[in-house]
N, CA, C and O atoms as CSV, one atom per row, in Angstrom:
chain,resi,resn,atom,element,x,y,z
A,1,MET,N,N,4.516,6.599,-33.510
A,1,MET,CA,C,4.119,6.528,-32.114
A,1,MET,C,C,5.262,5.918,-31.301
A,1,MET,O,O,5.853,4.922,-31.719
A,2,ASP,N,N,5.571,6.492,-30.167
A,2,ASP,CA,C,6.593,5.998,-29.256
A,2,ASP,C,C,6.236,4.582,-28.815
A,2,ASP,O,O,5.079,4.303,-28.498
A,3,GLU,N,N,7.225,3.684,-28.793
A,3,GLU,CA,C,6.965,2.288,-28.436
A,3,GLU,C,C,6.355,2.163,-27.044
A,3,GLU,O,O,5.507,1.298,-26.822
A,4,SER,N,N,6.773,3.015,-26.098
A,4,SER,CA,C,6.238,2.931,-24.740
A,4,SER,C,C,4.766,3.319,-24.688
A,4,SER,O,O,4.065,2.956,-23.744
A,5,MET,N,N,4.292,4.050,-25.690
A,5,MET,CA,C,2.903,4.486,-25.706
A,5,MET,C,C,2.009,3.512,-26.475
A,5,MET,O,O,0.785,3.633,-26.436
A,6,GLN,N,N,2.612,2.554,-27.168
A,6,GLN,CA,C,1.820,1.595,-27.927
A,6,GLN,C,C,1.136,0.620,-26.985
A,6,GLN,O,O,1.683,0.233,-25.952
A,7,GLN,N,N,-0.063,0.237,-27.365
A,7,GLN,CA,C,-0.803,-0.751,-26.596
A,7,GLN,C,C,-0.173,-2.111,-26.834
A,7,GLN,O,O,-0.057,-2.545,-27.981
A,8,ARG,N,N,0.228,-2.778,-25.791
A,8,ARG,CA,C,0.783,-4.115,-25.913
A,8,ARG,C,C,-0.136,-5.064,-25.162
A,8,ARG,O,O,-0.757,-4.687,-24.169
A,9,ASN,N,N,-0.215,-6.260,-25.631
A,9,ASN,CA,C,-1.091,-7.246,-25.005
A,9,ASN,C,C,-0.300,-8.452,-24.548
A,9,ASN,O,O,0.647,-8.883,-25.207
A,10,LEU,N,N,-0.698,-8.987,-23.417
A,10,LEU,CA,C,-0.157,-10.235,-22.922
A,10,LEU,C,C,-0.942,-11.367,-23.576
A,10,LEU,O,O,-1.990,-11.125,-24.175
A,11,PRO,N,N,-0.447,-12.598,-23.468
A,11,PRO,CA,C,-1.200,-13.724,-24.036
A,11,PRO,C,C,-2.641,-13.734,-23.527
A,11,PRO,O,O,-2.902,-13.409,-22.369
A,12,GLY,N,N,-3.559,-14.104,-24.391
A,12,GLY,CA,C,-4.969,-14.144,-24.011
A,12,GLY,C,C,-5.659,-12.805,-24.173
A,12,GLY,O,O,-6.818,-12.659,-23.784
A,13,GLY,N,N,-4.963,-11.811,-24.746
A,13,GLY,CA,C,-5.567,-10.512,-24.971
A,13,GLY,C,C,-5.542,-9.578,-23.784
A,13,GLY,O,O,-6.209,-8.544,-23.804
A,14,ILE,N,N,-4.787,-9.914,-22.743
A,14,ILE,CA,C,-4.697,-9.060,-21.564
A,14,ILE,C,C,-3.823,-7.858,-21.882
A,14,ILE,O,O,-2.700,-8.014,-22.363
A,15,ASP,N,N,-4.324,-6.679,-21.622
A,15,ASP,CA,C,-3.586,-5.438,-21.827
A,15,ASP,C,C,-2.577,-5.287,-20.696
A,15,ASP,O,O,-2.951,-5.353,-19.525
A,16,GLU,N,N,-1.304,-5.087,-21.027
A,16,GLU,CA,C,-0.298,-4.935,-19.970
A,16,GLU,C,C,-0.083,-3.475,-19.565
A,16,GLU,O,O,0.696,-3.196,-18.653
A,17,ILE,N,N,-0.767,-2.543,-20.234
A,17,ILE,CA,C,-0.629,-1.123,-19.936
A,17,ILE,C,C,-1.646,-0.667,-18.896
A,17,ILE,O,O,-1.336,0.171,-18.049
A,18,ARG,N,N,-2.868,-1.221,-18.956
A,18,ARG,CA,C,-3.928,-0.822,-18.033
A,18,ARG,C,C,-4.715,-2.041,-17.588
A,18,ARG,O,O,-4.879,-3.001,-18.340
A,19,ILE,N,N,-5.199,-1.988,-16.355
A,19,ILE,CA,C,-6.021,-3.066,-15.813
A,19,ILE,C,C,-7.486,-2.674,-15.978
A,19,ILE,O,O,-7.916,-1.629,-15.489
A,20,ASN,N,N,-8.237,-3.510,-16.662
A,20,ASN,CA,C,-9.659,-3.263,-16.872
A,20,ASN,C,C,-10.438,-4.116,-15.883
A,20,ASN,O,O,-10.687,-5.294,-16.141
A,21,VAL,N,N,-10.825,-3.530,-14.748
A,21,VAL,CA,C,-11.553,-4.295,-13.728
A,21,VAL,C,C,-12.985,-4.590,-14.151
A,21,VAL,O,O,-13.680,-5.355,-13.482
A,22,GLY,N,N,-13.435,-3.994,-15.253
A,22,GLY,CA,C,-14.759,-4.278,-15.780
A,22,GLY,C,C,-14.803,-5.536,-16.629
A,22,GLY,O,O,-15.879,-6.009,-16.993
A,23,ASP,N,N,-13.637,-6.077,-16.944
A,23,ASP,CA,C,-13.527,-7.302,-17.732
A,23,ASP,C,C,-13.192,-8.439,-16.771
A,23,ASP,O,O,-12.111,-8.458,-16.183
A,24,MET,N,N,-14.114,-9.385,-16.611
A,24,MET,CA,C,-13.931,-10.453,-15.624
A,24,MET,C,C,-12.670,-11.286,-15.871
A,24,MET,O,O,-12.014,-11.714,-14.921
A,25,PHE,N,N,-12.327,-11.519,-17.152
A,25,PHE,CA,C,-11.130,-12.283,-17.462
A,25,PHE,C,C,-9.889,-11.537,-16.985
A,25,PHE,O,O,-9.006,-12.134,-16.370
A,26,GLU,N,N,-9.815,-10.221,-17.266
A,26,GLU,CA,C,-8.673,-9.424,-16.822
A,26,GLU,C,C,-8.646,-9.322,-15.303
A,26,GLU,O,O,-7.582,-9.422,-14.692
A,27,LEU,N,N,-9.794,-9.127,-14.700
A,27,LEU,CA,C,-9.867,-9.010,-13.246
A,27,LEU,C,C,-9.310,-10.268,-12.587
A,27,LEU,O,O,-8.532,-10.185,-11.637
A,28,LYS,N,N,-9.710,-11.424,-13.090
A,28,LYS,CA,C,-9.229,-12.699,-12.548
A,28,LYS,C,C,-7.723,-12.854,-12.793
A,28,LYS,O,O,-6.987,-13.266,-11.896
A,29,PHE,N,N,-7.266,-12.522,-14.011
A,29,PHE,CA,C,-5.846,-12.627,-14.351
A,29,PHE,C,C,-4.980,-11.784,-13.412
A,29,PHE,O,O,-4.028,-12.289,-12.816
A,30,TRP,N,N,-5.317,-10.495,-13.285
A,30,TRP,CA,C,-4.486,-9.591,-12.484
A,30,TRP,C,C,-4.572,-9.914,-10.992
A,30,TRP,O,O,-3.572,-9.805,-10.282
A,31,ALA,N,N,-5.739,-10.307,-10.514
A,31,ALA,CA,C,-5.865,-10.677,-9.098
A,31,ALA,C,C,-4.956,-11.869,-8.780
A,31,ALA,O,O,-4.271,-11.885,-7.757
A,32,LYS,N,N,-4.961,-12.853,-9.665
A,32,LYS,CA,C,-4.100,-14.025,-9.460
A,32,LYS,C,C,-2.627,-13.623,-9.553
A,32,LYS,O,O,-1.810,-14.056,-8.740
A,33,LYS,N,N,-2.293,-12.802,-10.537
A,33,LYS,CA,C,-0.906,-12.377,-10.732
A,33,LYS,C,C,-0.371,-11.651,-9.490
A,33,LYS,O,O,0.776,-11.854,-9.091
A,34,PHE,N,N,-1.211,-10.806,-8.887
A,34,PHE,CA,C,-0.769,-10.024,-7.724
A,34,PHE,C,C,-1.041,-10.716,-6.393
A,34,PHE,O,O,-0.642,-10.209,-5.345
A,35,GLY,N,N,-1.712,-11.864,-6.416
A,35,GLY,CA,C,-1.970,-12.607,-5.187
A,35,GLY,C,C,-2.978,-11.946,-4.270
A,35,GLY,O,O,-2.833,-11.972,-3.048
A,36,VAL,N,N,-4.008,-11.350,-4.871
A,36,VAL,CA,C,-5.058,-10.693,-4.081
A,36,VAL,C,C,-6.415,-11.166,-4.591
A,36,VAL,O,O,-6.507,-11.809,-5.637
A,37,THR,N,N,-7.454,-10.844,-3.848
A,37,THR,CA,C,-8.797,-11.165,-4.311
A,37,THR,C,C,-9.226,-10.149,-5.366
A,37,THR,O,O,-8.624,-9.084,-5.505
A,38,ARG,N,N,-10.263,-10.494,-6.096
A,38,ARG,CA,C,-10.783,-9.561,-7.106
A,38,ARG,C,C,-11.282,-8.287,-6.448
A,38,ARG,O,O,-11.108,-7.194,-6.987
A,39,SER,N,N,-11.892,-8.424,-5.299
A,39,SER,CA,C,-12.392,-7.261,-4.566
A,39,SER,C,C,-11.237,-6.354,-4.120
A,39,SER,O,O,-11.319,-5.130,-4.221
A,40,GLU,N,N,-10.167,-6.973,-3.630
A,40,GLU,CA,C,-8.989,-6.189,-3.225
A,40,GLU,C,C,-8.382,-5.465,-4.426
A,40,GLU,O,O,-7.987,-4.303,-4.324
A,41,LEU,N,N,-8.312,-6.156,-5.556
A,41,LEU,CA,C,-7.770,-5.538,-6.762
A,41,LEU,C,C,-8.608,-4.340,-7.187
A,41,LEU,O,O,-8.060,-3.287,-7.513
A,42,LYS,N,N,-9.920,-4.486,-7.188
A,42,LYS,CA,C,-10.799,-3.372,-7.540
A,42,LYS,C,C,-10.562,-2.182,-6.630
A,42,LYS,O,O,-10.524,-1.039,-7.086
A,43,SER,N,N,-10.403,-2.448,-5.355
A,43,SER,CA,C,-10.174,-1.380,-4.382
A,43,SER,C,C,-8.857,-0.651,-4.651
A,43,SER,O,O,-8.800,0.578,-4.598
A,44,VAL,N,N,-7.813,-1.406,-4.937
A,44,VAL,CA,C,-6.514,-0.800,-5.216
A,44,VAL,C,C,-6.573,0.016,-6.502
A,44,VAL,O,O,-6.049,1.129,-6.549
A,45,VAL,N,N,-7.202,-0.521,-7.546
A,45,VAL,CA,C,-7.323,0.213,-8.802
A,45,VAL,C,C,-8.099,1.507,-8.579
A,45,VAL,O,O,-7.748,2.544,-9.141
A,46,LYS,N,N,-9.137,1.454,-7.774
A,46,LYS,CA,C,-9.917,2.659,-7.462
A,46,LYS,C,C,-9.050,3.690,-6.743
A,46,LYS,O,O,-9.212,4.896,-6.934
A,47,SER,N,N,-8.140,3.207,-5.922
A,47,SER,CA,C,-7.278,4.085,-5.128
A,47,SER,C,C,-6.119,4.684,-5.925
A,47,SER,O,O,-5.849,5.880,-5.819
A,48,VAL,N,N,-5.425,3.851,-6.728
A,48,VAL,CA,C,-4.195,4.325,-7.389
A,48,VAL,C,C,-4.280,4.408,-8.904
A,48,VAL,O,O,-3.340,4.872,-9.548
A,49,GLY,N,N,-5.387,3.967,-9.482
A,49,GLY,CA,C,-5.517,3.975,-10.932
A,49,GLY,C,C,-5.262,2.601,-11.523
A,49,GLY,O,O,-4.996,1.638,-10.804
A,50,ASP,N,N,-5.349,2.522,-12.863
A,50,ASP,CA,C,-5.321,1.222,-13.522
A,50,ASP,C,C,-3.965,0.805,-14.080
A,50,ASP,O,O,-3.881,-0.146,-14.856
A,51,SER,N,N,-2.915,1.501,-13.696
A,51,SER,CA,C,-1.569,1.131,-14.131
A,51,SER,C,C,-1.105,-0.114,-13.364
A,51,SER,O,O,-1.084,-0.105,-12.133
A,52,PRO,N,N,-0.735,-1.181,-14.077
A,52,PRO,CA,C,-0.261,-2.382,-13.378
A,52,PRO,C,C,0.917,-2.111,-12.436
A,52,PRO,O,O,0.991,-2.705,-11.361
A,53,SER,N,N,1.830,-1.228,-12.823
A,53,SER,CA,C,2.971,-0.951,-11.943
A,53,SER,C,C,2.531,-0.214,-10.684
A,53,SER,O,O,3.037,-0.503,-9.600
A,54,ALA,N,N,1.601,0.728,-10.802
A,54,ALA,CA,C,1.103,1.447,-9.624
A,54,ALA,C,C,0.343,0.500,-8.701
A,54,ALA,O,O,0.481,0.566,-7.479
A,55,VAL,N,N,-0.462,-0.383,-9.298
A,55,VAL,CA,C,-1.213,-1.354,-8.510
A,55,VAL,C,C,-0.259,-2.312,-7.807
A,55,VAL,O,O,-0.428,-2.602,-6.622
A,56,HIS,N,N,0.742,-2.803,-8.534
A,56,HIS,CA,C,1.732,-3.712,-7.942
A,56,HIS,C,C,2.448,-3.048,-6.769
A,56,HIS,O,O,2.595,-3.646,-5.704
A,57,ASN,N,N,2.888,-1.818,-6.970
A,57,ASN,CA,C,3.595,-1.099,-5.903
A,57,ASN,C,C,2.716,-0.932,-4.669
A,57,ASN,O,O,3.185,-1.118,-3.546
A,58,GLN,N,N,1.448,-0.584,-4.868
A,58,GLN,CA,C,0.538,-0.406,-3.738
A,58,GLN,C,C,0.304,-1.715,-3.000
A,58,GLN,O,O,0.282,-1.744,-1.770
A,59,ILE,N,N,0.130,-2.790,-3.744
A,59,ILE,CA,C,-0.089,-4.103,-3.120
A,59,ILE,C,C,1.141,-4.518,-2.328
A,59,ILE,O,O,1.018,-4.994,-1.200
A,60,GLU,N,N,2.322,-4.345,-2.901
A,60,GLU,CA,C,3.562,-4.705,-2.193
A,60,GLU,C,C,3.738,-3.865,-0.933
A,60,GLU,O,O,4.136,-4.386,0.109
A,61,THR,N,N,3.447,-2.585,-1.020
A,61,THR,CA,C,3.544,-1.705,0.151
A,61,THR,C,C,2.572,-2.164,1.240
A,61,THR,O,O,2.923,-2.207,2.420
A,62,SER,N,N,1.357,-2.503,0.834
A,62,SER,CA,C,0.359,-2.969,1.795
A,62,SER,C,C,0.783,-4.277,2.457
A,62,SER,O,O,0.605,-4.454,3.662
A,63,LYS,N,N,1.344,-5.189,1.667
A,63,LYS,CA,C,1.810,-6.464,2.220
A,63,LYS,C,C,2.938,-6.248,3.218
A,63,LYS,O,O,2.977,-6.893,4.266
A,64,LYS,N,N,3.867,-5.332,2.892
A,64,LYS,CA,C,4.970,-5.035,3.807
A,64,LYS,C,C,4.446,-4.431,5.097
A,64,LYS,O,O,4.908,-4.785,6.182
A,65,ASN,N,N,3.485,-3.522,4.988
A,65,ASN,CA,C,2.910,-2.896,6.176
A,65,ASN,C,C,2.206,-3.925,7.049
A,65,ASN,O,O,2.302,-3.864,8.275
A,66,LEU,N,N,1.497,-4.870,6.434
A,66,LEU,CA,C,0.848,-5.926,7.201
A,66,LEU,C,C,1.876,-6.793,7.920
A,66,LEU,O,O,1.678,-7.163,9.077
A,67,SER,N,N,2.963,-7.116,7.244
A,67,SER,CA,C,4.029,-7.920,7.851
A,67,SER,C,C,4.627,-7.202,9.048
A,67,SER,O,O,4.873,-7.813,10.088
A,68,LEU,N,N,4.859,-5.913,8.900
A,68,LEU,CA,C,5.422,-5.130,9.995
A,68,LEU,C,C,4.465,-5.053,11.180
A,68,LEU,O,O,4.904,-5.101,12.329
A,69,GLN,N,N,3.180,-4.936,10.922
A,69,GLN,CA,C,2.187,-4.871,12.001
A,69,GLN,C,C,2.151,-6.173,12.774
A,69,GLN,O,O,1.941,-6.161,13.987
A,70,ARG,N,N,2.350,-7.290,12.104
A,70,ARG,CA,C,2.325,-8.587,12.759
A,70,ARG,C,C,3.534,-8.773,13.682
A,70,ARG,O,O,3.455,-9.469,14.695
A,71,VAL,N,N,4.651,-8.139,13.313
A,71,VAL,CA,C,5.873,-8.266,14.103
A,71,VAL,C,C,5.755,-7.469,15.401
A,71,VAL,O,O,6.254,-7.894,16.444
A,72,VAL,N,N,5.109,-6.338,15.336
A,72,VAL,CA,C,5.013,-5.430,16.488
A,72,VAL,C,C,4.111,-5.975,17.539
A,72,VAL,O,O,3.917,-5.340,18.576
């Protein structure tokens, strides 16, 4: 199996390949890591999928857009 396709876990059993919003421990971990609420994280995962990189990119894009709106 290709190493990139292997399931890898972060400390505490957190999967670093996919975000499981149905697991309260993972939901809390990822929300804190990305600096968003659990509800915001669920919304982003629903929108872009459960890939941590896709979720991170969407959150960063949203934060940048909010910053730009405040400047205008």
